[in-house]
C-alpha positions in Angstrom: 87.6 111.3 105.3 88.2 108.7 107.9 89.6 105.2 107.4 88.8 101.9 109.1 90.7 98.7 109.2 89.3 95.8 107.1 89.8 93.6 110.2 87.6 96.0 112.2 89.8 95.8 115.3 91.7 99.1 115.1 90.7 102.7 115.7 89.4 104.9 112.9 92.1 107.3 111.5 92.4 110.1 109.1 94.4 110.1 105.8 97.6 111.3 107.4 97.6 108.6 110.0 96.7 105.9 107.5 99.5 107.0 105.2 102.1 107.1 108.0 101.0 103.8 109.5 100.7 102.0 106.2 98.9 99.0 107.7 96.4 99.1 110.6 97.6 97.7 114.0 95.3 94.7 113.6 97.0 93.9 110.3 94.0 94.9 108.3 94.1 97.4 105.4 92.7 100.9 105.7 89.6 101.6 103.7 87.5 104.8 103.5 84.4 105.0 105.6 82.4 106.2 102.6 83.0 106.1 98.9 82.5 109.7 97.5 80.4 110.3 94.4 82.2 112.1 91.6 80.5 115.2 90.3 78.7 114.2 87.2 79.4 117.6 85.6 83.0 116.5 85.7 82.2 113.3 83.9 80.0 115.0 81.3 82.6 117.7 80.4 85.8 115.8 81.3 87.6 116.8 78.1 87.4 120.5 79.3 89.4 119.8 82.4 93.2 119.5 82.7 94.6 116.3 84.1 95.7 118.2 87.2 92.2 119.5 87.8 90.7 116.0 87.4 93.3 114.4 89.7 92.7 117.1 92.4 88.9 116.6 92.3 89.1 112.8 92.4 91.5 112.7 95.4 90.3 115.7 97.4 87.5 113.9 99.3 90.0 111.2 100.5 92.6 113.7 101.6 90.6 116.8 102.8 91.6 118.2 106.2 95.0 116.3 106.1 96.6 118.4 103.3 95.8 122.0 102.4 94.2 122.4 98.9 97.1 124.5 97.6 99.7 121.8 98.7 97.5 119.0 97.4 97.3 120.6 93.9 101.1 120.9 94.0 101.4 117.2 94.9 99.1 116.0 92.2 100.8 118.2 89.6 104.2 116.7 90.4 102.7 113.2 90.5 101.3 113.2 86.9 104.0 115.3 85.2 104.3 112.9 82.3 102.1 111.7 79.5 99.4 109.0 80.0 98.2 108.4 76.5 95.3 106.2 75.3 96.7 104.6 72.1 94.5 102.8 69.5 95.8 99.3 68.7 92.9 98.6 66.3 89.3 100.0 65.9 88.0 98.4 69.1 91.0 97.9 71.3 93.0 100.7 73.0 96.2 100.6 75.1 96.4 102.9 78.1 100.2 103.4 78.3 101.3 103.9 81.8 105.0 103.5 81.2 106.0 107.1 80.4 107.0 108.0 83.9 110.6 108.1 85.3 110.8 104.3 86.0 108.7 103.2 83.0 105.9 101.6 85.1 102.4 102.4 86.2 103.5 102.4 89.8 105.2 105.8 89.3 101.8 107.5 89.9 101.2 105.9 93.3 104.8 106.1 94.4 105.2 109.8 93.5 102.0 110.7 95.2 102.8 108.8 98.4 106.4 110.1 98.6 105.3 113.7 98.4 102.5 113.2 101.0 104.8 111.4 103.4 107.6 113.9 102.9 105.1 116.7 103.6 103.9 115.1 106.8 107.5 114.5 108.1 108.6 118.0 107.1 105.6 119.6 108.9 106.8 117.9 112.1 103.3 116.7 112.9 102.7 113.8 115.4 103.4 110.7 113.5 101.9 107.8 115.4 100.8 107.0 118.9 102.2 110.2 120.4 105.6 110.0 118.6 106.8 113.3 117.5 107.8 114.0 113.9 110.1 116.7 112.6 113.7 116.9 111.6 114.9 114.6 114.4 112.8 111.6 113.3 113.5 109.3 110.4 110.7 107.3 108.9 111.7 103.9 107.4 109.7 102.9 104.3 109.8 99.1 104.2 108.5 97.6 101.0 108.4 94.3 99.1 108.5 94.2 95.3 107.8 91.7 92.6 109.3 94.0 90.0 108.1 97.5 89.3 107.2 98.7 92.8 110.8 98.8 94.0 112.0 101.0 91.2 109.1 103.4 91.5 109.4 103.7 95.2 113.1 104.1 95.1 112.8 106.9 92.5 109.8 108.6 94.3 111.5 108.7 97.7 115.1 109.3 96.5 116.7 112.1 98.6 113.4 112.8 100.4 114.5 114.3 103.7 113.7 112.3 106.8 112.8 109.1 104.9 114.9 105.9 104.6 113.7 103.2 102.1 114.4 99.5 102.5 113.3 97.4 99.5 113.0 93.6 99.6 113.0 91.8 96.2 113.3 88.1 95.2 116.7 87.3 93.8 116.7 86.3 90.1 113.0 87.0 89.7 113.0 90.6 88.5 114.2 91.8 85.1 117.7 93.3 84.7 116.2 96.8 84.2 114.0 96.5 87.2 116.9 95.4 89.4 119.1 98.3 88.3 116.3 100.7 89.1 116.1 99.6 92.7 119.7 98.7 93.5 121.8 101.6 92.0 120.6 104.8 93.6 122.3 104.6 97.0 121.9 107.5 99.5 118.6 106.8 101.4 117.7 103.8 99.3 118.7 100.3 100.3 118.0 97.0 98.6 117.7 93.6 100.2 118.1 90.7 97.8 116.0 87.8 99.2 116.8 84.3 98.1 113.2 83.3 97.8 109.9 84.4 96.2 107.9 87.7 96.3 105.5 86.1 98.8 108.5 85.4 101.1 109.5 89.1 100.8 105.9 90.3 101.5 105.6 88.0 104.5 108.8 89.2 105.9 107.6 92.8 105.6 104.3 91.9 107.3 106.1 90.3 110.1 108.2 93.4 110.7 105.2 95.6 110.9 103.7 93.2 113.5 106.9 93.0 115.6 106.7 95.4 118.6 110.4 95.3 119.3 111.3 96.4 115.7 108.7 99.1 115.8 110.2 100.5 119.0 113.5 100.7 117.3 112.4 102.0 113.9 109.4 104.1 112.7 108.1 101.8 110.0 105.6 102.5 107.2 104.8 100.7 103.9 104.9 101.8 100.3 103.2 98.8 98.9 99.7 99.3 97.5 98.4 98.4 100.9 99.2 102.0 101.8 96.2 104.3 101.0 98.5 107.0 99.6 99.9 104.4 97.0 96.5 102.8 96.3 94.0 105.7 95.9 95.9 107.9 93.3 95.8 105.0 90.9 92.2 106.1 90.2 93.7 109.0 88.2 94.6 107.3 85.0 91.2 105.6 84.7 89.7 109.1 84.6 92.4 110.2 82.1 91.5 107.1 79.9 87.8 108.1 79.9 88.8 111.7 79.0 90.4 110.2 75.9 87.8 107.6 75.2 86.2 108.2 71.7 82.8 106.6 72.3 81.1 108.3 75.3 77.8 106.6 74.6 79.4 103.2 75.1 81.7 103.0 78.2 84.8 100.8 77.8 85.5 97.3 79.2 88.9 97.7 81.0 91.4 94.8 81.3 94.0 95.2 84.1 97.1 93.1 84.5 96.7 92.0 88.1 99.1 90.7 90.8 98.5 92.2 94.2 95.2 93.8 92.9 95.9 97.3 94.1 95.6 98.7 90.5 92.3 97.1 89.6 90.9 97.8 93.0 91.5 101.5 92.4 89.7 101.2 89.1 86.7 99.5 90.7 86.7 102.2 93.3 86.5 104.8 90.5 83.7 102.9 88.9 81.8 102.8 92.2 82.4 106.6 92.5 80.6 107.2 89.2 83.2 106.7 86.4 81.5 105.1 83.4 83.1 101.7 82.9 81.2 98.8 81.4 83.1 96.0 83.1 86.5 95.2 84.6 88.7 92.2 83.8 91.4 91.1 86.2 94.0 89.7 83.8 96.2 87.3 85.8 99.0 85.0 84.8 99.0 81.4 86.1 98.9 82.7 89.7 95.2 82.3 89.7 93.9 82.7 93.2 91.3 85.3 92.2 90.1 83.6 89.0 89.6 80.5 91.1 87.7 82.6 93.7 85.4 83.9 91.0 84.6 80.3 90.1 84.3 78.8 93.6 83.8 81.8 96.1 86.7 80.3 98.0 89.8 82.4 98.5 92.8 80.0 98.9 96.3 81.6 98.8 99.0 79.5 97.0 102.7 79.6 96.7 103.6 82.1 93.9 104.7 80.6 90.6 107.5 82.4 88.7 106.3 83.7 85.2 107.4 86.0 82.4 105.0 88.6 83.8 106.9 88.7 87.0 105.3 91.7 88.7 102.1 89.7 88.8 103.6 86.7 90.5 101.6 86.9 93.7 100.0 83.9 95.4 98.2 85.9 98.1 97.0 89.2 96.7 96.6 91.6 99.6 94.3 94.1 98.0 91.5 91.7 97.1 90.0 92.3 100.6 89.5 95.9 99.6 87.6 94.8 96.4 85.3 92.8 98.7 84.7 95.9 100.8 83.9 98.0 97.7 81.0 95.6 96.9 80.0 95.0 100.6 81.2 91.4 100.3 78.3 90.6 97.9 79.6 88.0 95.4 76.6 88.6 93.1 77.5 92.3 92.9 81.2 91.6 92.5 80.7 89.2 89.5 78.5 91.8 87.8 81.4 94.1 87.8 84.5 91.9 87.6 85.7 88.9 85.5 89.0 87.3 86.3 91.0 85.1 83.9 94.4 83.3 84.0 96.8 83.4 81.1 99.8 81.1 80.6 103.4 82.2 79.6 102.9 80.4 76.2 99.7 82.4 75.6 101.5 85.5 76.7 104.4 85.1 74.2 102.1 84.1 71.4 100.1 87.3 72.1 103.2 89.4 71.9 104.0 87.9 68.5 100.5 88.2 67.2 100.0 91.8 68.2 103.2 92.9 66.6 102.4 91.0 63.4 98.9 92.2 63.1 99.1 95.8 64.4 102.9 96.6 64.7 102.3 97.2 68.5 104.9 96.0 71.0 103.5 94.6 74.2 105.4 93.8 77.3 104.5 90.5 79.0 102.1 92.2 81.5 100.3 94.2 78.8 100.1 91.0 76.7 98.2 89.3 79.5 95.8 92.2 79.7 95.4 92.4 75.9 94.6 88.7 75.5 92.1 88.7 78.5 90.3 91.7 76.8 90.3 90.0 73.4 88.7 86.9 74.9 86.1 88.9 76.7 85.2 90.8 73.6 84.9 87.6 71.7 82.2 86.5 74.1 80.6 89.9 74.1 80.2 91.0 70.4 80.1 94.7 69.8 82.1 95.6 73.0 85.1 97.9 72.9 87.8 98.1 75.5 91.0 99.3 77.0 93.9 97.2 78.4 96.5 98.7 80.7 100.1 98.6 79.4 101.7 98.7 82.8 105.5 98.5 82.0 107.7 99.6 79.1 108.7 96.7 76.8 112.4 97.6 77.3 112.2 96.0 80.8 111.8 92.7 79.0 114.1 93.0 76.0 114.9 89.3 75.5 111.3 88.2 75.5 110.2 91.1 73.3 113.0 90.5 70.7 112.4 86.8 70.6 108.7 87.1 69.8 108.7 90.3 67.7 112.1 90.1 66.0 112.8 93.7 67.1 114.5 95.0 70.3 112.8 98.0 71.9 114.7 101.2 72.0 116.2 102.0 75.4 114.9 105.3 76.8 117.6 107.7 78.2 116.3 107.2 81.7 117.2 103.5 81.6 120.3 103.8 79.4 121.9 106.0 82.0 121.6 103.4 84.9 122.4 100.1 83.1 126.2 100.5 83.8 125.7 101.6 87.4 126.9 99.2 90.1 124.3 97.1 91.8 124.5 97.3 95.6 122.5 94.8 97.6 122.5 92.9 100.9 121.7 89.2 100.2 119.3 87.6 102.7 117.7 84.2 103.3 113.9 84.2 103.1 113.7 84.2 106.9 112.2 86.9 109.1 115.0 86.6 111.7 117.5 87.8 109.1 115.4 90.9 108.3 114.8 91.6 112.0 118.5 91.4 112.7 119.1 93.9 109.8 116.5 96.3 111.0 117.7 96.2 114.6 121.4 96.6 113.7 
């Protein structure tokens, strides 16, 4: 498989180069030259296949010739070595729980897959980029911005990976205490920069670094945000796992995805285009409503991000939406046949957390609550439909909100309990690219 830049001004590359580079030189995102069709025999008999076999067959066309089959199977096996259950909330609504990984967030899948791919490429000592040599003498710097869960997942995925240094930018005071501990307490090859601004400030600083020739001469940079194909593409896995567990094969589900930077729902739409049976997708957004407005007006107008309770979705300029347009060949008519986008307020979010607990004894985190309410509204307008919402983060990451609106405090998993007393180590930084550049050059 080859990948082109969405800006169409950079050379076509293979999976290895796309992974290592992160973003194309023309600042576009890499996108596969063709969308492979999933073997319909796999779809018809999906319950007969292990999750490892499903993941391997889904990702293989995108990775072929860059990673040997045996190694790829090893990578996907390590990537999905935790449960991804489809849990009934009521007779027509199911929760796909993506928070059973090491950092209790859906981003564990993409981060684990990418870290193992990048570690493999560095260890193999292959040419990294533009004639630069890899191997033990070269350190790759993973530079990433996070609005919440990405940082912890990337930190955990890359922790102690030889030849890789990770620098994470996050907005000060705008991630939950658990999220902050996950990305600021590991040490070793993981460093956290606490930016006194918004996620959009962090993301812009990262983008500026990738475009800065002087910085790139000094450091070998790559990204671990969902703009990286190795973070984005494996997110298809759990949509297939959901279908494997779906009880009504004659009626494919509507799937509601809490959406911020739109990498997750983009992977789901890619899976649908590849042949996975899905009735419709819902992009469930908080009040950061750039895409819901686009679906009304066909005008994409980035905005300053607004802080909300569902903080991982506080994105005013979602990078991956351009990939969604590519999936549907920039046809708005085709896009709206496959995608609905809605905006949910914090008040609606907290009311939903309370209602779901009272009615079904199910505890939602704020992101899952946005997805659940968006699905419920869609089903109300489409009688007889059944659906899945993605529960993307463990409720323990938002204990105060959950306790306030359910009357119960979620149990703390051992993986979180063990880090809460660890010392936070960060470098505070103004939301100014010069500050980041000085840090990277020092």
